[in-house]
C-alpha positions in Angstrom: -30.4 -39.3 -71.2 -27.1 -40.8 -70.1 -25.7 -40.7 -66.6 -22.2 -39.2 -66.2 -19.3 -41.4 -65.3 -18.4 -41.7 -61.6 -16.0 -39.0 -60.5 -14.6 -40.8 -57.4 -13.3 -44.3 -56.7 -14.7 -46.4 -54.0 -11.5 -45.9 -52.0 -11.9 -42.2 -52.2 -15.5 -42.3 -51.1 -14.7 -44.6 -48.1 -11.8 -42.3 -47.1 -14.1 -39.2 -47.3 -16.8 -41.0 -45.2 -14.2 -42.0 -42.5 -12.8 -38.5 -42.4 -16.2 -36.7 -42.1 -17.5 -39.2 -39.5 -14.4 -39.0 -37.4 -14.4 -35.2 -37.4 -18.1 -35.2 -36.5 -17.5 -37.6 -33.6 -14.4 -35.7 -32.4 -12.4 -38.9 -31.9 -10.9 -41.8 -33.9 -13.5 -44.3 -35.0 -11.9 -46.3 -37.8 -9.0 -48.7 -38.3 -6.8 -48.1 -41.3 -7.9 -49.6 -44.6 -11.0 -51.6 -45.4 -11.8 -54.9 -47.0 -14.3 -55.3 -49.7 -15.6 -58.5 -51.3 -18.2 -59.2 -53.9 -20.8 -61.7 -52.6 -21.0 -64.2 -55.5 -23.2 -67.0 -54.1 -25.4 -68.1 -51.2 -22.5 -69.9 -49.5 -20.4 -66.7 -49.6 -23.3 -64.7 -48.2 -23.8 -67.2 -45.3 -20.0 -67.2 -44.5 -19.9 -63.4 -44.4 -23.1 -63.2 -42.4 -21.8 -65.7 -39.8 -18.5 -63.7 -39.5 -20.4 -60.4 -39.0 -22.8 -62.0 -36.5 -20.1 -63.6 -34.4 -17.4 -61.0 -34.7 -18.5 -58.6 -31.9 -18.0 -61.4 -29.4 -14.4 -61.6 -30.4 -13.6 -57.9 -30.4 -11.6 -58.0 -27.1 -9.3 -60.6 -28.8 -8.5 -58.3 -31.7 -5.1 -56.8 -32.0 -6.6 -53.3 -32.3 -8.7 -53.6 -29.2 -8.0 -51.2 -26.4 -9.9 -49.9 -23.4 
């Protein structure tokens, strides 16, 4: 048995997720757009992990930060 071809693009799925989660929360949760990247090697993985680990500390410096 063969699986059917995907009916939606990744961008469409991300947009749907953002829309549904924003409506459920009743407030804006997401920045416009998104960035995706294929992790191709261990060095790539470690660089991305470090960014994700350290990024919350820098949130107040982000151009989209507001209180």
